[in-house]
N, C-alpha and C positions, 0 to 999 in steps of 0.2 A: 624353076632351075634357084643353085646354091650351090655357087664353088670358092674357092678360096680365093684371097688378094693376094695379087701377084706385084712385081714390082711395075712391070707396065700396067695395069692400074692403076700407079698413085696419078700419072696428070686428068684422068678422069673425076677420080676420088677431092684429088682439088679441084677441078672445073666442079664439081659437083659441088662443093660449097661453095662457088663466091654463087648460085644464084642468090637472084633475088627471094624468092619461097624457102631462104633458108637463111636469112640473114638475122641474124642473134639465137640466133636454138643450139650453133656449136660456136666452135669458137673459131678463129680465121684461124684460113681454110693452110695456111701454112705450117701451122703451130697442130691443128693437125694433121694433117702430114706424113710429119717429122712422127710420131708420135707412130701410123701405123708403122710406117719403116721402121722405124725400130724395133716393135712388137711380128715382125715377117716375120713364120718362121718358129718363133717361140714355142708355147705353150698352153697358154693362159686365159690368152683372149684368142676364141677362132672367130676370122671374120672373113665373111662372103663378102659375094657382090650375090646380086641377086639379077638372071636373068633374064623375061618372059619373049618366046619364038629366039630366042638365039640371041636375044640388044640386052646389052647391061642395063637398068633405070635406078634404082638401085642401091644402097648397101645395105648390112646391120650385122651384126657381136654383138658373140652375148660371152660369161665368160662368169667363177663363182661372184654369189650374187656379194662373198666375203674379205672377198681375196684385197680388194684398195683399201678395204677398211671404210668402208661409205654408212656414215652411221644412219641413213636413214634403211638400209635393211637390216641396221643391226639384227631388228626380232623381228627376222624369219630366220625357218630352214637354216642352218649349217649346209643344207649342203642342194642351198635353192642356188636358183640359176638368173644376168640380169641380164637381159639385151638394152642395147642402142642401134639406133636405125636409123635413115631421113633414106625417104624417096626422093635422088638425085637425079633425074628430066624429070624438067617438069610440063611436058610432050604430056606423063602419065599424071597426073593432075589429076584429080578431078571424079578416079573411075573405078577405084575402091581397090585397086591392086596392091596401094601399102598395108589397107587391112587382109588381105587372102594374103600376099606376103606374105604377113608379124602370121597371120593365122595358119601356112604353111612350117615356119621353123620352129613357132613354139607346140605344133605337134611333134614335130620330130625332139622335142626336148623332153615333153613331158614323159619321150619314151624311159628313163631314164633319172627325170628330177620329178619330190614331188610337188614344187610349187617355181612360175619363169615367174618373173621381177622386172619394173623397169621405173624410171626417174621422170617425166616428161615437165618443162615447167608450165605452171599449171596454166598460165597465159596466154597455152602455145593448144587455141581449141581442136585445128588442126589434125593434130598428133593422139593428145587424149581422145580427141572421134573413131581413128583410123582402130586403138587400144582399145576402145570400150567393141566397135563392132567385133575387134576378136578373139571379143573372151576373155577384156580383161575389168578383171571392176576395181574399183578405186578401193584403195585403203587412210591415208592421212595425205593432209600436205604437210610440210619439217622441212627444216634446212639439212640443205645436203653436206657433205667436206669445206663449202665458197661461202658454207653459210645462206643462202641461198635457196629461198625456197623451194621449191619439185614436190608433187603430183606423184605419190606413190601408185604405184597399179599392179595386179595380183592376179593372176590364168592359177588355178588350181582347179 
């Protein structure tokens, strides 16, 4: 189940970002939490908590791939959506939950957009494997807005 993130979720969100298995893939937990808090109630980024049997365990967000001028998405359709996600609760690692919730969210998004994109770090093999199992294909490795390389992936 996907539900909108709320202010009450922010301590859990921050705690998840401090988990060792997320080290280095997202920014520091304080900055990321402030960014999400700033976007609460906005209409640019759709931010959701993922639950399994009523227990929150992951975060996923989506937005128009061109909303932030990301150069890695420049050659894709104007109405493409981009997603960012992480599995926060380490108890859910290695069980297929990541690929499962990604595939479910992408199925929802594909009802109204031609392509869904993502851009994990090329060395984040766990994320790339989950995206691949969810039906994404690799596009190319290219610099993102801060110059770091990303593995652009697409679901068509």
